[in-house]
SETOR-407583 format. One record per residue (C-alpha): residue in three letters; x, y negated, z negated. Coordinates in Angstrom, 2 decimals, m for minus. Each point is the difference from the previous one (the first is absolute). Example, Ala and Ser with C-alpha at 12.3 -4.5 7.8 and 13.67 -1.06 7.14 Angstrom:
2
@code Ala xx 12.30 yy 4.50 zz m7.80
@code Ser xx 1.37 yy m3.44 zz 0.66
END
This chain:
278
@code Met xx 141.37 yy m222.12 zz m14.46
@code Thr xx m3.25 yy m1.71 zz 0.96
@code Ala xx m1.03 yy m3.46 zz 1.28
@code Thr xx m1.51 yy m2.37 zz m2.45
@code His xx m2.86 yy m0.76 zz 2.39
@code Ser xx m0.77 yy 0.27 zz 3.66
@code Glu xx m1.93 yy m1.90 zz 2.65
@code Thr xx m1.59 yy 2.15 zz 2.83
@code Thr xx m1.02 yy m0.94 zz 3.49
@code Arg xx m1.22 yy 2.25 zz 2.88
@code Thr xx m0.15 yy 0.19 zz 3.80
@code Ser xx m1.73 yy 2.68 zz 1.95
@code Thr xx 3.33 yy 2.09 zz m0.06
@code Leu xx 2.08 yy m1.52 zz m2.83
@code Leu xx m0.13 yy m0.38 zz m3.71
@code Val xx 2.31 yy m2.73 zz m1.41
@code Glu xx 0.72 yy m0.32 zz m3.73
@code Arg xx 2.13 yy m2.74 zz m1.56
@code Met xx 1.28 yy 1.69 zz m3.13
@code Ala xx 1.55 yy m2.38 zz m2.55
@code Leu xx 3.13 yy 1.40 zz m1.55
@code Ser xx 0.13 yy 0.91 zz m3.59
@code Ser xx 3.35 yy m1.79 zz m0.51
@code Gly xx 1.47 yy m2.66 zz 2.13
@code Pro xx m1.61 yy m2.52 zz 2.43
@code Gly xx m2.14 yy 0.65 zz 3.00
@code Ala xx m1.79 yy 3.09 zz 1.25
@code Met xx 0.23 yy 3.04 zz 2.19
@code Ala xx m2.43 yy 0.17 zz 2.90
@code Leu xx m1.15 yy 3.50 zz 0.71
@code Val xx m1.36 yy 0.46 zz 3.51
@code Thr xx m1.98 yy 3.29 zz 0.32
@code Leu xx m0.88 yy 1.44 zz 3.34
@code Asn xx m3.69 yy 0.87 zz m0.76
@code Arg xx m1.47 yy 2.53 zz 2.37
@code Pro xx 0.79 yy 3.16 zz m2.01
@code Asp xx m2.43 yy 2.27 zz 1.82
@code Glu xx 1.96 yy m0.59 zz 3.22
@code Met xx 3.34 yy 0.01 zz m1.76
@code Asn xx 0.44 yy m3.66 zz 0.47
@code Pro xx 0.52 yy m0.44 zz 3.77
@code Leu xx 1.90 yy m2.95 zz 1.41
@code Asp xx m2.47 yy m1.07 zz 2.61
@code Trp xx 0.05 yy m3.51 zz 1.61
@code Asp xx m2.32 yy m1.55 zz m2.48
@code Thr xx 2.04 yy 1.27 zz m2.92
@code Val xx 3.26 yy m1.24 zz 1.62
@code Arg xx m1.55 yy m3.46 zz 0.31
@code His xx m1.23 yy m0.02 zz m3.58
@code Leu xx 3.48 yy 1.11 zz m1.10
@code Arg xx 1.66 yy m2.87 zz 1.84
@code Thr xx m2.33 yy m2.62 zz m1.44
@code Thr xx 0.42 yy 1.48 zz m3.50
@code Phe xx 3.71 yy 0.27 zz 0.27
@code Asp xx 0.26 yy m3.59 zz 1.11
@code Glu xx m2.18 yy m1.25 zz m2.79
@code Leu xx 1.89 yy 1.97 zz m2.70
@code Gly xx 3.38 yy m0.74 zz 1.60
@code His xx m0.54 yy m3.67 zz m0.59
@code Asp xx m1.68 yy 0.26 zz m3.41
@code Asp xx 2.66 yy m1.20 zz m2.54
@code Glu xx m1.82 yy 1.79 zz m2.84
@code Val xx 0.53 yy 3.35 zz 1.65
@code Arg xx 3.54 yy 1.28 zz m0.60
@code Val xx m0.34 yy 3.41 zz 1.63
@code Val xx m2.48 yy 1.49 zz 2.52
@code Ala xx m0.69 yy 3.70 zz m0.28
@code Ile xx m1.89 yy 2.06 zz 2.61
@code Thr xx m1.71 yy 3.32 zz m0.70
@code Gly xx m2.95 yy 2.13 zz 1.17
@code Ala xx m3.28 yy 1.05 zz m1.53
@code Gly xx m0.63 yy 3.67 zz m0.49
@code Arg xx 2.36 yy 2.76 zz 1.08
@code Ala xx 1.85 yy m1.92 zz 2.78
@code Phe xx 2.17 yy m3.08 zz 0.25
@code Ser xx m0.87 yy m0.12 zz 3.65
@code Ala xx m0.33 yy 2.80 zz 2.61
@code Gly xx 0.82 yy m2.59 zz 2.70
@code Gly xx m2.09 yy m1.17 zz 2.97
@code Asp xx m3.65 yy 0.70 zz 0.52
@code Met xx 0.08 yy 2.98 zz 2.34
@code Lys xx m3.72 yy m0.30 zz 1.03
@code Lys xx 0.38 yy m3.69 zz 0.81
@code Tyr xx 3.23 yy 0.84 zz 1.97
@code Gln xx m2.02 yy 2.07 zz 2.46
@code Gln xx m1.44 yy m3.30 zz 1.41
@code Leu xx 2.73 yy m2.45 zz m1.05
@code Gln xx 2.74 yy 1.93 zz 1.76
@code Arg xx m1.75 yy m0.28 zz 3.34
@code Asp xx m0.18 yy m3.81 zz m0.18
@code Thr xx 3.06 yy m1.48 zz 1.72
@code Gln xx m0.50 yy m3.40 zz m1.66
@code Asp xx m1.15 yy 0.92 zz m3.47
@code Phe xx 2.36 yy 2.80 zz m0.84
@code Pro xx 3.23 yy m2.02 zz 0.64
@code Gln xx m1.44 yy m2.78 zz m2.03
@code Phe xx m0.96 yy 2.43 zz m2.82
@code Leu xx 3.61 yy 1.20 zz m0.12
@code Ala xx 1.20 yy m3.65 zz 0.10
@code Asp xx m2.07 yy m0.86 zz m2.95
@code Ile xx 1.25 yy 3.10 zz m2.09
@code His xx 3.56 yy m1.02 zz 0.78
@code Glu xx m0.57 yy m3.68 zz m1.02
@code Thr xx m1.81 yy 1.07 zz m3.19
@code Phe xx 2.65 yy 2.47 zz m1.11
@code Ala xx 2.96 yy m2.16 zz 1.15
@code Ala xx m1.35 yy m3.05 zz m1.95
@code Ile xx 0.48 yy 1.92 zz m3.32
@code Ser xx 3.75 yy m0.58 zz 0.45
@code Gln xx m0.43 yy m3.70 zz 0.18
@code Tyr xx m2.19 yy m0.60 zz m3.14
@code Pro xx 2.01 yy m1.52 zz m2.94
@code Lys xx m0.76 yy 2.81 zz m2.41
@code Pro xx 0.24 yy 3.83 zz m0.20
@code Tyr xx m2.65 yy 2.11 zz 1.64
@code Ile xx m0.02 yy 3.52 zz m1.27
@code Ala xx m1.93 yy 3.13 zz 1.12
@code Leu xx m1.57 yy 2.09 zz m2.82
@code Val xx m0.37 yy 3.33 zz 1.95
@code Asn xx m2.70 yy 1.84 zz m1.71
@code Gly xx m0.70 yy 2.93 zz 2.48
@code Ile xx 0.10 yy 0.64 zz 3.69
@code Ala xx 2.14 yy m2.67 zz 1.86
@code Val xx 0.43 yy 0.91 zz 3.72
@code Ala xx 0.19 yy m1.79 zz 3.39
@code Gly xx m1.20 yy m3.61 zz m0.63
@code Gly xx 0.26 yy 0.84 zz m3.79
@code Ile xx 3.71 yy 0.76 zz 0.11
@code Glu xx 0.52 yy m3.05 zz 2.28
@code Leu xx m1.62 yy m2.25 zz m2.70
@code Val xx 2.21 yy 1.72 zz m2.62
@code Leu xx 3.23 yy m0.73 zz 2.10
@code Ser xx m1.06 yy m3.63 zz 0.45
@code Cys xx m0.10 yy m0.56 zz m3.70
@code Asp xx 2.97 yy m1.09 zz m2.03
@code Leu xx 0.02 yy 3.31 zz m1.94
@code Ala xx m2.37 yy 2.87 zz m0.88
@code Leu xx m1.07 yy 1.89 zz m3.08
@code Ala xx m1.53 yy 3.42 zz 0.37
@code Ser xx m2.41 yy 1.96 zz m2.13
@code Ala xx 0.49 yy 3.74 zz m0.69
@code Ser xx m2.77 yy 0.68 zz 2.44
@code Ala xx 1.38 yy m1.98 zz 2.83
@code Arg xx 0.77 yy 1.51 zz 3.44
@code Ile xx 1.84 yy m2.11 zz 2.51
@code Gly xx 0.67 yy 0.64 zz 3.66
@code Asp xx m0.48 yy m1.18 zz 3.66
@code Ala xx m2.60 yy 2.33 zz 1.48
@code His xx m0.39 yy m1.79 zz 3.35
@code Leu xx 1.34 yy 2.68 zz 2.23
@code Pro xx m2.24 yy 2.76 zz m1.23
@code Phe xx m3.00 yy m1.91 zz 1.30
@code Gly xx 1.49 yy m1.01 zz 3.26
@code Gln xx 0.84 yy m3.42 zz m1.29
@code Met xx 3.13 yy m1.99 zz m0.52
@code Gly xx 0.97 yy m2.58 zz m2.58
@code Gly xx m0.78 yy m3.45 zz 1.07
@code Gly xx 0.07 yy m1.90 zz m3.30
@code Gly xx 3.70 yy 0.11 zz m0.82
@code Val xx 0.79 yy 3.65 zz m1.04
@code Leu xx 2.25 yy 0.72 zz 2.99
@code Thr xx 2.01 yy m3.05 zz m0.90
@code Leu xx m0.05 yy m0.19 zz m3.81
@code Leu xx 0.04 yy 3.67 zz m0.98
@code Pro xx 3.52 yy 0.60 zz 1.33
@code Arg xx 1.28 yy m3.00 zz m1.89
@code Ala xx m1.68 yy 1.23 zz m3.24
@code Val xx 1.02 yy 3.65 zz m0.03
@code Gly xx 2.62 yy 0.34 zz 2.82
@code Pro xx m0.48 yy 1.03 zz 3.66
@code Ala xx 0.05 yy 3.76 zz m0.48
@code Arg xx m2.51 yy 0.23 zz m2.83
@code Ala xx m2.28 yy m2.56 zz 1.87
@code Arg xx 0.06 yy 2.21 zz 3.16
@code Glu xx m0.89 yy 3.05 zz m2.17
@code Leu xx m3.01 yy m1.69 zz m1.42
@code Ile xx m1.13 yy m1.50 zz 3.30
@code Phe xx 0.51 yy 3.04 zz 2.15
@code Thr xx m1.46 yy 2.51 zz m2.48
@code Gly xx m2.58 yy m1.99 zz m1.75
@code Arg xx 1.09 yy 1.50 zz m3.38
@code Met xx m1.28 yy m1.59 zz m3.19
@code Leu xx 2.42 yy m1.02 zz m2.79
@code Lys xx m0.72 yy 0.81 zz m3.57
@code Pro xx 0.78 yy m3.00 zz m2.30
@code Gln xx 3.20 yy 1.41 zz m1.41
@code Glu xx 1.42 yy 0.53 zz 3.39
@code Ala xx m1.15 yy m3.50 zz 1.13
@code Leu xx 1.83 yy m1.32 zz m3.10
@code Glu xx 3.24 yy 2.00 zz 0.97
@code Trp xx m0.19 yy m1.37 zz 3.58
@code Gly xx m0.32 yy m3.53 zz m1.30
@code Leu xx m3.52 yy m0.47 zz 1.44
@code Val xx m1.40 yy m0.93 zz m3.43
@code Ser xx 1.90 yy m1.37 zz m3.11
@code Gln xx m2.10 yy 1.74 zz m2.75
@code Val xx m2.35 yy 2.97 zz m0.56
@code Val xx m2.50 yy m0.27 zz m2.76
@code Glu xx m3.07 yy 1.86 zz m1.28
@code Asp xx m3.12 yy m0.81 zz 1.99
@code Asp xx m1.67 yy m1.89 zz m2.94
@code Asp xx 3.23 yy m2.06 zz m0.53
@code Leu xx 0.35 yy m1.35 zz 3.59
@code Val xx m1.75 yy m3.44 zz m0.47
@code Ala xx 1.67 yy m0.32 zz m3.46
@code Ala xx 3.43 yy 0.67 zz 1.61
@code Gly xx m0.79 yy m2.74 zz 2.57
@code Leu xx m0.93 yy m2.41 zz m2.87
@code Arg xx 3.34 yy 0.85 zz m1.75
@code Phe xx 1.85 yy m0.92 zz 3.14
@code Ala xx m2.01 yy m3.14 zz 0.40
@code Glu xx 0.81 yy m1.07 zz m3.62
@code Gln xx 3.75 yy 0.44 zz 0.59
@code Val xx m0.32 yy m2.12 zz 3.18
@code Ala xx m2.14 yy m2.61 zz m1.70
@code Ala xx 2.77 yy m0.55 zz m2.61
@code Lys xx 2.31 yy m1.18 zz 2.80
@code Ser xx 0.18 yy m3.31 zz 1.88
@code Pro xx m2.59 yy 0.20 zz 2.82
@code Leu xx 2.46 yy m2.18 zz 2.23
@code Ala xx 2.78 yy 2.41 zz m0.69
@code Val xx m2.25 yy 3.00 zz 0.81
@code Arg xx m1.09 yy m1.58 zz 3.24
@code Asn xx 3.59 yy m0.86 zz 1.07
@code Ala xx 1.15 yy 3.53 zz m0.88
@code Lys xx m2.76 yy 1.56 zz 2.14
@code Gln xx 0.89 yy m2.36 zz 2.83
@code Val xx 3.64 yy 1.18 zz 0.12
@code Leu xx m0.83 yy 3.70 zz m0.61
@code Asn xx m2.44 yy m0.05 zz 2.85
@code Ala xx 2.19 yy m1.78 zz 2.50
@code Ala xx 2.06 yy 3.04 zz 0.07
@code Tyr xx m2.72 yy 2.53 zz 0.00
@code Trp xx m2.54 yy m1.62 zz 2.25
@code Glu xx 2.06 yy m2.31 zz 2.21
@code Gly xx 3.03 yy 2.31 zz 0.37
@code Thr xx 2.39 yy m2.68 zz m1.29
@code Gly xx 3.55 yy 1.35 zz 0.23
@code Ile xx 2.29 yy m0.09 zz m3.17
@code Pro xx 1.84 yy m3.33 zz 0.96
@code Gly xx m3.41 yy m1.73 zz 0.65
@code Gly xx m1.60 yy 1.49 zz m3.02
@code Met xx 2.95 yy m1.05 zz m2.25
@code Arg xx m0.26 yy m3.50 zz 1.49
@code Leu xx m3.75 yy m0.22 zz m0.72
@code Glu xx 0.49 yy 1.25 zz m3.50
@code Arg xx 2.65 yy m2.55 zz m0.73
@code Glu xx m2.09 yy m2.91 zz 1.40
@code Val xx m3.21 yy 1.07 zz m1.74
@code Thr xx 1.75 yy 0.58 zz m3.39
@code Ala xx 1.94 yy m3.36 zz 0.23
@code Arg xx m3.25 yy m1.87 zz 0.75
@code Tyr xx m1.86 yy 1.71 zz m2.79
@code Cys xx 2.64 yy m0.52 zz m2.61
@code Leu xx 0.78 yy m3.57 zz 0.92
@code Thr xx m3.50 yy m1.29 zz 0.53
@code Ser xx m2.50 yy 2.02 zz m2.24
@code Ser xx m0.96 yy m0.59 zz m3.54
@code Asp xx m0.25 yy 3.77 zz m0.65
@code Ala xx 3.72 yy 0.82 zz 0.51
@code Pro xx 1.25 yy m2.43 zz m2.83
@code Glu xx m3.02 yy 1.03 zz m2.10
@code Gly xx 1.21 yy 3.60 zz 0.09
@code Leu xx 3.56 yy m1.00 zz m0.97
@code Asp xx m1.25 yy m2.15 zz m2.82
@code Ala xx m2.29 yy 2.72 zz m1.33
@code Phe xx 2.86 yy 2.48 zz 0.07
@code Glu xx 2.19 yy m2.48 zz m1.95
@code Ser xx m2.78 yy m0.73 zz m2.45
@code Lys xx m1.00 yy 3.63 zz m0.40
@code Arg xx m3.55 yy m0.73 zz 0.93
@code Thr xx m2.53 yy 1.13 zz 2.57
@code Pro xx 0.21 yy m2.10 zz 3.11
@code Gln xx m2.98 yy m1.97 zz 1.11
@code Phe xx 0.12 yy 0.13 zz 3.83
@code Thr xx m2.29 yy m2.46 zz 2.08
@code Gly xx 0.75 yy 1.18 zz 3.45
@code Arg xx 1.58 yy m3.33 zz 0.89
END
C-alpha cells in the first residue's frame, strides 16, 4: 500500500513527509529522524524541532496519523553522548534540556490523533523513551529495542523509568534497565512493547495501512477515545474516575456531534459513513 502523493519538508535534523492516503480522506505525516551517520541522536536541537513539528502536525486537520521513524539503521540511539560531556556539567542547561524532552514527549498524549512509532532499527535510551511516548509502535524485523542507559553510566531521564514498567510490567522493565539487554522484535511483541512486527521494507506501508483505518473513523471520536485512554495511562486515573470520564465524554459526543448520528444513519442505510469531525 502506498501513498498517492507526498509533500516533503526538511529541517537540519528532521524530514517530514505528508503522505496522502490511497483510500479515505486526509494524510499520514511521516517524521523521520534524519542523522543516520550518528544513529539519529536526540540532542537539544532535535528535541526542539520535534516539538515544533509535532505541534504543527497535531493541529493540522488534514493529517490523521503522525508516524515517527529513523533514517538508516537506527530509529534513535538516544542522547548525543559527545554533547552530553559538556551539557551534563551545566547546572542550568541540563535540567532545562530534560524538561524540554519531557514536555515534547508528554505532549504526544495530548494531540487529537494517534502518534505511532515505526521502529526501523536500534531504539535505545531516548529512542525507547520516544517509542513509549507514542500511542503505539510497529517494529521491523531488524528492530532492536532496549534501554542502554546504565551500561554507559547514565540513567533514563526522558520517561523510561516511569513508562516502561507500565508498558511491560515492573519485573521485565527492571530486567531491561538493569542489564541493558536488547529485545528482538518478536520478544518486544510478546511483551506488548510493539503491536506488530513486519518486514523491513513493509514498515512505512504498515503505518499507512493503520492510518487508512484511522482515517475512515470520525476524527472527533478518535480524539475523544484517545483522551479517555490516556487519562488512565498518563494521569493515573483510577477505575471509578476513568469510568466517569468515559461516561461523560461519550454522552457529550453522542448527544452533540454530527458524526455519531451519521454513523447510525450509515449503518441503517448500509452505506459508508461520511464523517466531518464535528
